[in-house]
N, C-alpha and C positions, 0 to 999 in steps of 0.2 A: 886437690883431692888426695886423701890418704891412701896408700897402697893397702891391698888386702892380701894377707898371708894365711895360707891354709896349713895347719899343722896336724898331720896324722900321728897319733900317739898310741903306743901299745898300752894295754891294760895293766902292765906290770911296772917296769922301771920308768918308762916315759911318764905314765900317769902319776906315779908316786912322787916323781920329781916336781911335777906341777903342783900337786897337793902340798908338798913340803915348802915350795916357794911361797904359796899363798899363806900357809900357816906362819911363815917367818915374816910376813908382811911385804914380801917382794912382789910387786905388781908387774906381771909380764905385759909386754906392749899390747895396747888395745887393738892394733891392726891384726893381731894373731887370733885366728878363728880355729879352735881346737876340735878335732873329731877323734873320739876314742874308738879304737878297734881292738879286737881281742889280741892280735899280734900283727906286727908289720908285715909278716909273710902274707897277709891278706891283701896287701897293696901291690898292684902291678903297674907296669910302665904306662899302660893305656889309661888307667885311672888318673895318673899324674898328668899326662898330656891333656886329658879331658878337663881337668881342673884348671889348667892354664888356658885352655880354649874358652872356658866359661868365665874367664876374667881374673883368676888369681894372679897376683903379681909375683908371688913367691910360694914355694912349697917346702915345708920342713917335714922330715920323717924322724920321729923321736921314739927311740926304742931301747931295748936292752943292749948291754955291751956285747960285742962280738963273742960268740961261743957260750953265752950265758942266758939264752932265751928261756924264759920261764914256761912258755907254752909248749916247748919241746920241738920247735922247728929247727931245721938245719940252720946253722949260724950264718951261712953265706947266702941264704935265700934273698934277704933284703938287699944285700950288697950287689947281687947279680941284677936285681930289678932296678936298683939305683943307677948302676952303670948303663943298663939298657935305656933307661929314661934319659940319662944324660946324653947318650948317643942320639936318641930320637930328637931331643930338644935342640941339639946342635945342628942336626939335619934340617930342622925347621927354621933355623936362623935365630933361635932364641938363645940368649945368654945363659950358659949352663950354671952361672952363679945364682940363678933364681931357684935352684934346687939344693937342699942341704940335708945330709943324713947326720943325725946326732945320736950317738949311742952312749947312754949314760948308765951309771950305777943306780941302784934303787935309792930313792930319797935324795938324789944329788941336786938339791935346790940351787946351789950357787952356779954349777955348770949350766944347768938349764937356763937360769936367769941371764947369765952373761952371754951365752951363745945365742939365745933368742933375741936379746936386745941388740947384739952386734949384727945379727942377720937382718933384723928389721931396719936398722940404720943403713945397712948396705942396700937393701931393696929400695928404701926411700931415695938413696942417692942415684940408683939406676933409673928409677921412675922420674926423678927430677931431670936427669940428663936426657931421657927420652922426650920429655915434654919440652925441654929447651930446644932440642934438635928439631922437633916437629914445628915449633914456633918459628925457628929460623927459616925453615923451608917455606912457610906461608907468608913471610914478610917480604 
């Protein structure tokens, strides 16, 4: 079974990078399910935890570069929520590598494509290791 990765992307740099990748013919991984929000400042740690609880294998937060939010939010807002989510995930015994914050320039298709592809492969390897470990325990 393929892992499911949820990507929250801002309406500005995150979304423009996805559109640029598509226009260049770069196909992002099919495991990536994209949800566009006005700004990543709308995403809080509880929502990230809930997405994992509902079965997401990985979560990506794709937004503007630090200090360059087009929505006018404080630049450290998403960084604080990201850190809070990492701390909660760790407390729950979940690998913090299942969460990634990607801050990109507008229309940065190549960075978006390379980071999402690499993250997807990493999540696949984590999922494979988990299924192998549970298989070993049942044998």
